[in-house]
DOKOL-283505 format. One record per residue (C-alpha): chain; residue number from 1; x, y, z; residue in three letters. Coordinates in steps of 0.5 Angstrom, whole numbers, always signed. Example, Ala and Ser with C-alpha at 12.3 -4.5 7.8 and 13.67 -1.06 7.14 Angstrom:
REM DOKOL-283505
(pt 'A',1,(+25,-9,+16),'ALA'),
(pt 'A',2,(+27,-2,+14),'SER'),
//
This chain:
REM DOKOL-283505
(pt 'A',1,(+7,+29,-47),'LEU'),
(pt 'A',2,(+12,+25,-43),'ILE'),
(pt 'A',3,(+18,+29,-41),'ASP'),
(pt 'A',4,(+20,+25,-35),'ARG'),
(pt 'A',5,(+25,+20,-35),'SER'),
(pt 'A',6,(+24,+13,-32),'MET'),
(pt 'A',7,(+30,+9,-32),'ASP'),
(pt 'A',8,(+31,+2,-31),'PRO'),
(pt 'A',9,(+37,+1,-25),'VAL'),
(pt 'A',10,(+37,-6,-23),'GLU'),
(pt 'A',11,(+33,-13,-23),'THR'),
(pt 'A',12,(+32,-17,-17),'LEU'),
(pt 'A',13,(+32,-24,-18),'GLU'),
(pt 'A',14,(+31,-30,-13),'GLY'),
(pt 'A',15,(+24,-31,-12),'HIS'),
(pt 'A',16,(+21,-37,-15),'THR'),
(pt 'A',17,(+14,-35,-16),'ALA'),
(pt 'A',18,(+10,-29,-17),'ARG'),
(pt 'A',19,(+12,-23,-12),'VAL'),
(pt 'A',20,(+6,-20,-9),'TRP'),
(pt 'A',21,(+9,-14,-5),'ASP'),
(pt 'A',22,(+15,-10,-4),'VAL'),
(pt 'A',23,(+16,-5,+1),'GLN'),
(pt 'A',24,(+21,+0,+3),'TRP'),
(pt 'A',25,(+24,+1,+11),'ASN'),
(pt 'A',26,(+23,+8,+13),'PRO'),
(pt 'A',27,(+30,+10,+12),'THR'),
(pt 'A',28,(+30,+7,+5),'GLY'),
(pt 'A',29,(+36,+3,+6),'THR'),
(pt 'A',30,(+32,-4,+6),'LEU'),
(pt 'A',31,(+27,-7,+1),'LEU'),
(pt 'A',32,(+23,-13,+3),'ALA'),
(pt 'A',33,(+19,-17,-2),'SER'),
(pt 'A',34,(+14,-23,-1),'CYS'),
(pt 'A',35,(+12,-28,-6),'SER'),
(pt 'A',36,(+8,-34,-7),'GLY'),
(pt 'A',37,(+14,-38,-6),'ASP'),
(pt 'A',38,(+12,-37,+2),'LYS'),
(pt 'A',39,(+19,-33,+3),'THR'),
(pt 'A',40,(+20,-26,+5),'ILE'),
(pt 'A',41,(+27,-23,+2),'LYS'),
(pt 'A',42,(+30,-17,+5),'ILE'),
(pt 'A',43,(+35,-13,+0),'TRP'),
(pt 'A',44,(+40,-8,+1),'GLY'),
(pt 'A',45,(+45,-4,-3),'LEU'),
(pt 'A',46,(+52,-7,-3),'ASP'),
(pt 'A',47,(+56,-1,-2),'GLY'),
(pt 'A',48,(+63,-5,-5),'SER'),
(pt 'A',49,(+59,-7,-12),'LYS'),
(pt 'A',50,(+54,-1,-12),'GLY'),
(pt 'A',51,(+48,-6,-13),'THR'),
(pt 'A',52,(+42,-9,-9),'TRP'),
(pt 'A',53,(+43,-16,-6),'THR'),
(pt 'A',54,(+39,-20,-2),'CYS'),
(pt 'A',55,(+41,-20,+5),'LYS'),
(pt 'A',56,(+36,-25,+8),'ALA'),
(pt 'A',57,(+31,-30,+6),'THR'),
(pt 'A',58,(+25,-31,+12),'LEU'),
(pt 'A',59,(+22,-37,+11),'SER'),
(pt 'A',60,(+19,-43,+15),'GLY'),
(pt 'A',61,(+13,-39,+18),'GLN'),
(pt 'A',62,(+8,-39,+13),'HIS'),
(pt 'A',63,(+5,-45,+9),'SER'),
(pt 'A',64,(+2,-42,+3),'ARG'),
(pt 'A',65,(+3,-35,-1),'THR'),
(pt 'A',66,(+5,-29,+3),'ILE'),
(pt 'A',67,(+1,-24,+0),'ARG'),
(pt 'A',68,(+3,-17,+4),'SER'),
(pt 'A',69,(+8,-14,+8),'ILE'),
(pt 'A',70,(+9,-8,+12),'ALA'),
(pt 'A',71,(+15,-4,+16),'TRP'),
(pt 'A',72,(+13,-1,+23),'SER'),
(pt 'A',73,(+14,+6,+23),'PRO'),
(pt 'A',74,(+21,+5,+27),'CYS'),
(pt 'A',75,(+23,+0,+22),'GLY'),
(pt 'A',76,(+25,-5,+27),'MET'),
(pt 'A',77,(+19,-10,+26),'LYS'),
(pt 'A',78,(+16,-13,+19),'LEU'),
(pt 'A',79,(+9,-16,+19),'ALA'),
(pt 'A',80,(+7,-21,+14),'ALA'),
(pt 'A',81,(+0,-23,+12),'GLY'),
(pt 'A',82,(-1,-30,+8),'SER'),
(pt 'A',83,(-6,-34,+5),'PHE'),
(pt 'A',84,(-5,-39,+10),'ASP'),
(pt 'A',85,(-10,-34,+14),'ALA'),
(pt 'A',86,(-4,-32,+19),'THR'),
(pt 'A',87,(+0,-26,+20),'ALA'),
(pt 'A',88,(+7,-26,+23),'THR'),
(pt 'A',89,(+11,-20,+26),'VAL'),
(pt 'A',90,(+19,-21,+25),'TRP'),
(pt 'A',91,(+23,-17,+29),'ASP'),
(pt 'A',92,(+30,-14,+27),'ARG'),
(pt 'A',93,(+32,-11,+34),'SER'),
(pt 'A',94,(+37,-16,+35),'SER'),
(pt 'A',95,(+41,-15,+28),'GLY'),
(pt 'A',96,(+37,-21,+25),'GLU'),
(pt 'A',97,(+30,-22,+23),'PHE'),
(pt 'A',98,(+26,-26,+28),'GLU'),
(pt 'A',99,(+19,-28,+28),'CYS'),
(pt 'A',100,(+16,-26,+35),'VAL'),
(pt 'A',101,(+9,-27,+34),'ALA'),
(pt 'A',102,(+4,-31,+30),'THR'),
(pt 'A',103,(-3,-27,+29),'LEU'),
(pt 'A',104,(-9,-32,+28),'GLU'),
(pt 'A',105,(-16,-31,+28),'GLY'),
(pt 'A',106,(-18,-30,+20),'HIS'),
(pt 'A',107,(-22,-36,+17),'SER'),
(pt 'A',108,(-19,-35,+10),'ASN'),
(pt 'A',109,(-13,-32,+6),'GLU'),
(pt 'A',110,(-10,-25,+9),'ILE'),
(pt 'A',111,(-10,-20,+3),'LYS'),
(pt 'A',112,(-6,-14,+7),'ALA'),
(pt 'A',113,(-3,-12,+13),'VAL'),
(pt 'A',114,(-2,-5,+15),'ALA'),
(pt 'A',115,(+1,-1,+21),'TRP'),
(pt 'A',116,(-2,+5,+24),'SER'),
(pt 'A',117,(+3,+12,+24),'SER'),
(pt 'A',118,(+5,+11,+31),'THR'),
(pt 'A',119,(+6,+3,+31),'GLY'),
(pt 'A',120,(+2,+1,+36),'SER'),
(pt 'A',121,(-4,-2,+32),'LEU'),
(pt 'A',122,(-4,-7,+26),'LEU'),
(pt 'A',123,(-9,-8,+21),'ALA'),
(pt 'A',124,(-10,-14,+17),'THR'),
(pt 'A',125,(-16,-16,+12),'CYS'),
(pt 'A',126,(-18,-22,+9),'SER'),
(pt 'A',127,(-22,-26,+4),'ARG'),
(pt 'A',128,(-27,-28,+10),'ASP'),
(pt 'A',129,(-30,-21,+9),'LYS'),
(pt 'A',130,(-27,-18,+15),'THR'),
(pt 'A',131,(-22,-13,+18),'VAL'),
(pt 'A',132,(-18,-14,+24),'TRP'),
(pt 'A',133,(-15,-9,+29),'ILE'),
(pt 'A',134,(-9,-11,+33),'TRP'),
(pt 'A',135,(-6,-7,+39),'GLU'),
(pt 'A',136,(+1,-8,+40),'VAL'),
(pt 'A',137,(+2,-10,+48),'LEU'),
(pt 'A',138,(+8,-7,+52),'ASP'),
(pt 'A',139,(+13,-12,+51),'ASP'),
(pt 'A',140,(+12,-11,+43),'ASP'),
(pt 'A',141,(+11,-19,+42),'ALA'),
(pt 'A',142,(+4,-20,+44),'GLU'),
(pt 'A',143,(-2,-17,+40),'TYR'),
(pt 'A',144,(-9,-17,+42),'GLU'),
(pt 'A',145,(-15,-16,+38),'CYS'),
(pt 'A',146,(-19,-10,+39),'LEU'),
(pt 'A',147,(-24,-10,+34),'ALA'),
(pt 'A',148,(-27,-14,+28),'VAL'),
(pt 'A',149,(-30,-10,+23),'LEU'),
(pt 'A',150,(-35,-13,+18),'ASN'),
(pt 'A',151,(-37,-7,+14),'LYS'),
(pt 'A',152,(-35,-11,+7),'HIS'),
(pt 'A',153,(-40,-16,+4),'THR'),
(pt 'A',154,(-34,-19,+0),'GLN'),
(pt 'A',155,(-26,-21,+0),'ASP'),
(pt 'A',156,(-23,-15,+3),'VAL'),
(pt 'A',157,(-17,-13,-1),'LYS'),
(pt 'A',158,(-13,-8,+2),'HIS'),
(pt 'A',159,(-12,-4,+8),'VAL'),
(pt 'A',160,(-8,+3,+9),'ALA'),
(pt 'A',161,(-8,+8,+15),'TRP'),
(pt 'A',162,(-8,+15,+15),'HIS'),
(pt 'A',163,(-1,+18,+16),'PRO'),
(pt 'A',164,(-2,+22,+22),'THR'),
(pt 'A',165,(-8,+20,+25),'THR'),
(pt 'A',166,(-11,+13,+27),'GLU'),
(pt 'A',167,(-16,+13,+21),'VAL'),
(pt 'A',168,(-16,+6,+17),'LEU'),
(pt 'A',169,(-19,+5,+10),'SER'),
(pt 'A',170,(-20,-1,+7),'SER'),
(pt 'A',171,(-22,-3,+0),'ALA'),
(pt 'A',172,(-25,-10,-3),'GLY'),
(pt 'A',173,(-29,-14,-8),'TYR'),
(pt 'A',174,(-35,-10,-6),'ASP'),
(pt 'A',175,(-32,-4,-10),'ASP'),
(pt 'A',176,(-33,+0,-4),'VAL'),
(pt 'A',177,(-28,+4,+1),'VAL'),
(pt 'A',178,(-29,+4,+8),'ASN'),
(pt 'A',179,(-26,+9,+13),'LEU'),
(pt 'A',180,(-26,+8,+20),'TYR'),
(pt 'A',181,(-24,+11,+27),'ARG'),
(pt 'A',182,(-24,+9,+34),'ASP'),
(pt 'A',183,(-30,+11,+38),'ASP'),
(pt 'A',184,(-31,+10,+46),'PRO'),
(pt 'A',185,(-35,+4,+45),'LEU'),
(pt 'A',186,(-32,+1,+39),'ASP'),
(pt 'A',187,(-29,+2,+32),'TRP'),
(pt 'A',188,(-34,+6,+28),'LEU'),
(pt 'A',189,(-34,+6,+20),'CYS'),
(pt 'A',190,(-36,+13,+19),'TYR'),
(pt 'A',191,(-36,+13,+11),'ASP'),
(pt 'A',192,(-36,+9,+5),'THR'),
(pt 'A',193,(-34,+11,-1),'LEU'),
(pt 'A',194,(-37,+9,-8),'THR'),
(pt 'A',195,(-36,+10,-15),'GLY'),
(pt 'A',196,(-31,+5,-17),'HIS'),
(pt 'A',197,(-35,+0,-22),'GLY'),
(pt 'A',198,(-31,-6,-20),'SER'),
(pt 'A',199,(-26,-9,-15),'THR'),
(pt 'A',200,(-22,-4,-11),'VAL'),
(pt 'A',201,(-15,-7,-11),'TRP'),
(pt 'A',202,(-10,-2,-7),'LYS'),
(pt 'A',203,(-11,+5,-3),'LEU'),
(pt 'A',204,(-6,+10,-2),'ALA'),
(pt 'A',205,(-6,+16,+2),'PHE'),
(pt 'A',206,(-3,+23,+0),'SER'),
(pt 'A',207,(+4,+24,+4),'PRO'),
(pt 'A',208,(+0,+30,+8),'ASP'),
(pt 'A',209,(-7,+25,+9),'GLY'),
(pt 'A',210,(-11,+30,+6),'SER'),
(pt 'A',211,(-13,+26,+0),'GLU'),
(pt 'A',212,(-14,+18,-1),'LEU'),
(pt 'A',213,(-12,+15,-8),'GLY'),
(pt 'A',214,(-16,+8,-10),'THR'),
(pt 'A',215,(-14,+4,-15),'ALA'),
(pt 'A',216,(-19,-1,-19),'SER'),
(pt 'A',217,(-20,-7,-23),'ALA'),
(pt 'A',218,(-25,-2,-27),'ASP'),
(pt 'A',219,(-18,+1,-30),'GLY'),
(pt 'A',220,(-18,+8,-26),'THR'),
(pt 'A',221,(-15,+11,-20),'VAL'),
(pt 'A',222,(-20,+16,-16),'LYS'),
(pt 'A',223,(-17,+21,-12),'ILE'),
(pt 'A',224,(-22,+23,-6),'TRP'),
(pt 'A',225,(-21,+29,-1),'ARG'),
(pt 'A',226,(-22,+30,+6),'MET'),
(pt 'A',227,(-27,+36,+8),'TYR'),
(pt 'A',228,(-27,+38,+15),'PRO'),
(pt 'A',229,(-33,+40,+18),'VAL'),
(pt 'A',230,(-35,+47,+16),'GLY'),
(pt 'A',231,(-31,+47,+10),'ASN'),
(pt 'A',232,(-33,+53,+5),'PRO'),
(pt 'A',233,(-35,+48,+0),'GLU'),
(pt 'A',234,(-41,+46,+4),'GLY'),
(pt 'A',235,(-39,+39,+3),'ILE'),
(pt 'A',236,(-43,+35,+8),'VAL'),
(pt 'A',237,(-41,+28,+11),'GLY'),
(pt 'A',238,(-45,+21,+11),'LYS'),
(pt 'A',239,(-43,+20,+19),'SER'),
(pt 'A',240,(-48,+21,+24),'SER'),
(pt 'A',241,(-43,+24,+28),'ASP'),
(pt 'A',242,(-43,+32,+26),'PRO'),
(pt 'A',243,(-35,+32,+28),'HIS'),
(pt 'A',244,(-33,+27,+23),'ASP'),
(pt 'A',245,(-30,+30,+16),'PRO'),
(pt 'A',246,(-33,+29,+9),'ALA'),
(pt 'A',247,(-30,+25,+3),'TRP'),
(pt 'A',248,(-31,+27,-4),'ALA'),
(pt 'A',249,(-28,+24,-10),'CYS'),
(pt 'A',250,(-25,+30,-14),'THR'),
(pt 'A',251,(-21,+27,-20),'CYS'),
(pt 'A',252,(-21,+20,-24),'THR'),
(pt 'A',253,(-15,+18,-27),'ILE'),
(pt 'A',254,(-17,+14,-33),'ALA'),
(pt 'A',255,(-15,+11,-40),'GLY'),
(pt 'A',256,(-8,+10,-38),'TYR'),
(pt 'A',257,(-8,+2,-37),'HIS'),
(pt 'A',258,(-12,-3,-41),'ASP'),
(pt 'A',259,(-13,-8,-35),'ARG'),
(pt 'A',260,(-14,-8,-28),'GLU'),
(pt 'A',261,(-10,-3,-24),'VAL'),
(pt 'A',262,(-7,-7,-18),'TYR'),
(pt 'A',263,(-2,-2,-15),'ALA'),
(pt 'A',264,(-1,+5,-13),'LEU'),
(pt 'A',265,(+3,+9,-9),'ASP'),
(pt 'A',266,(+4,+16,-7),'TRP'),
(pt 'A',267,(+11,+19,-7),'ALA'),
(pt 'A',268,(+13,+25,-2),'GLN'),
(pt 'A',269,(+14,+29,-8),'ASN'),
(pt 'A',270,(+7,+28,-10),'GLY'),
(pt 'A',271,(+8,+23,-16),'LEU'),
(pt 'A',272,(+3,+18,-16),'LEU'),
(pt 'A',273,(+5,+11,-19),'ALA'),
(pt 'A',274,(+1,+6,-22),'THR'),
(pt 'A',275,(+2,-2,-24),'GLY'),
(pt 'A',276,(-3,-6,-28),'ALA'),
(pt 'A',277,(-5,-12,-31),'GLY'),
(pt 'A',278,(-3,-10,-37),'ASP'),
(pt 'A',279,(+5,-11,-35),'ASN'),
(pt 'A',280,(+5,-3,-35),'GLY'),
(pt 'A',281,(+8,+2,-30),'VAL'),
(pt 'A',282,(+5,+9,-30),'ARG'),
(pt 'A',283,(+8,+16,-26),'VAL'),
(pt 'A',284,(+3,+22,-26),'PHE'),
(pt 'A',285,(+4,+29,-23),'ARG'),
(pt 'A',286,(-1,+34,-21),'ARG'),
(pt 'A',287,(-2,+40,-26),'THR'),
(pt 'A',288,(-6,+45,-22),'ASN'),
(pt 'A',289,(-7,+47,-15),'ALA'),
(pt 'A',290,(-14,+47,-15),'ASP'),
(pt 'A',291,(-16,+42,-9),'ARG'),
(pt 'A',292,(-23,+41,-11),'ASN'),
(pt 'A',293,(-21,+39,-18),'ALA'),
(pt 'A',294,(-14,+37,-19),'PRO'),
(pt 'A',295,(-12,+34,-25),'SER'),
(pt 'A',296,(-6,+30,-27),'TYR'),
(pt 'A',297,(-2,+28,-33),'GLU'),
(pt 'A',298,(+3,+22,-35),'LEU'),
(pt 'A',299,(+10,+24,-33),'ALA'),
(pt 'A',300,(+13,+17,-34),'ALA'),
(pt 'A',301,(+11,+11,-37),'SER'),
(pt 'A',302,(+14,+4,-39),'VAL'),
(pt 'A',303,(+9,+0,-43),'ALA'),
(pt 'A',304,(+12,-7,-41),'ASP'),
(pt 'A',305,(+16,-6,-35),'ALA'),
(pt 'A',306,(+15,-13,-33),'HIS'),
(pt 'A',307,(+13,-19,-37),'THR'),
(pt 'A',308,(+7,-21,-33),'GLU'),
(pt 'A',309,(+2,-17,-28),'ASP'),
(pt 'A',310,(+5,-11,-24),'VAL'),
(pt 'A',311,(+2,-13,-17),'ASN'),
(pt 'A',312,(+6,-7,-13),'ALA'),
(pt 'A',313,(+9,-1,-14),'VAL'),
(pt 'A',314,(+13,+3,-8),'ALA'),
(pt 'A',315,(+17,+9,-8),'TRP'),
(pt 'A',316,(+23,+9,-4),'CYS'),
(pt 'A',317,(+23,+15,+2),'PRO'),
(pt 'A',318,(+30,+17,+1),'GLN'),
(pt 'A',319,(+31,+22,-5),'PRO'),
(pt 'A',320,(+37,+20,-10),'GLN'),
(pt 'A',321,(+42,+24,-14),'ASP'),
(pt 'A',322,(+39,+30,-17),'ALA'),
(pt 'A',323,(+32,+29,-13),'GLY'),
(pt 'A',324,(+31,+23,-17),'ALA'),
(pt 'A',325,(+27,+18,-13),'THR'),
(pt 'A',326,(+27,+10,-14),'LEU'),
(pt 'A',327,(+21,+6,-15),'LEU'),
(pt 'A',328,(+21,-1,-14),'ALA'),
(pt 'A',329,(+16,-6,-18),'THR'),
(pt 'A',330,(+14,-13,-17),'ALA'),
(pt 'A',331,(+11,-18,-22),'SER'),
(pt 'A',332,(+8,-24,-23),'ASP'),
(pt 'A',333,(+14,-25,-27),'ASP'),
(pt 'A',334,(+18,-27,-21),'CYS'),
(pt 'A',335,(+22,-21,-21),'SER'),
(pt 'A',336,(+23,-14,-18),'ILE'),
(pt 'A',337,(+25,-8,-21),'LYS'),
(pt 'A',338,(+28,-2,-19),'LEU'),
(pt 'A',339,(+27,+5,-23),'TRP'),
(pt 'A',340,(+30,+12,-23),'SER'),
(pt 'A',341,(+24,+17,-24),'VAL'),
(pt 'A',342,(+26,+24,-24),'ALA'),
(pt 'A',343,(+24,+29,-20),'ALA'),
(pt 'A',344,(+17,+33,-22),'PRO'),
(pt 'A',345,(+18,+40,-24),'GLU'),
(pt 'A',346,(+16,+45,-19),'VAL'),
//
């Protein structure tokens, strides 16, 4: 039963190759996109026309596909990761976007970039099987590598920071998810989540950080819950440090996509969006309050949202009229689409 509307709002065209990623700035006033055409585009609402238009095109810094982008929590910086093995940081505090740093060190394609919740750390991951953690130094234009994490045995596809703590997750071609935290000596991988049957493409923490969603080439999305030390359920973590929490899979959402699930994002209102190699976009809502066995049902669905693979989905942080939320989707068909998704029932 699908009783939630998902209405097309606008199609944003301008990229000349597949669009790999879309990300809203923290206030939801700007949407950034990146592409195989080696550019980043910044889209904003044109008040006089009521339509979204391209406000800026950032180019000239990368020699290959730009695979991933991420806004800093303050909204003044945009990081980008490229198949040319470098990451760049763009600053817009002057009013224009300027490239203020190029981060070199990876030996192969960068697949994702992510800022920590404080904006003081930037993570990058690569086909070279590593995750790098960079510290932003005082002048905001210098970046120092704090750690190189080698816990994956294959291409690392995605990294995501916990929304309130300095806990980092990574996922990849080896079908696992790793969780890291800062340790007095170095960054420690304190848990590895196994259960997916193929590549884990995307990670998304719930807004409160108590859960982690993972999207995979096995066609499923899994929900993992964090259990603090001494939890009443008696779930014990794998870490050698007794103070580390445990993570356990509480739900598998399966049977809704016919191909690999590439895209995943969790809205502030609890809706979960996915995009896949079947060209479809799905929106799920939670149907119970059991944190140990949550269940989800399909709330909205568009079978052919795009004409080719859907690579990214991103919820606008700013609610629209009547509590609806804007969802941006990006595809191999070179387009970005905006959708209005009705608020979930309370």
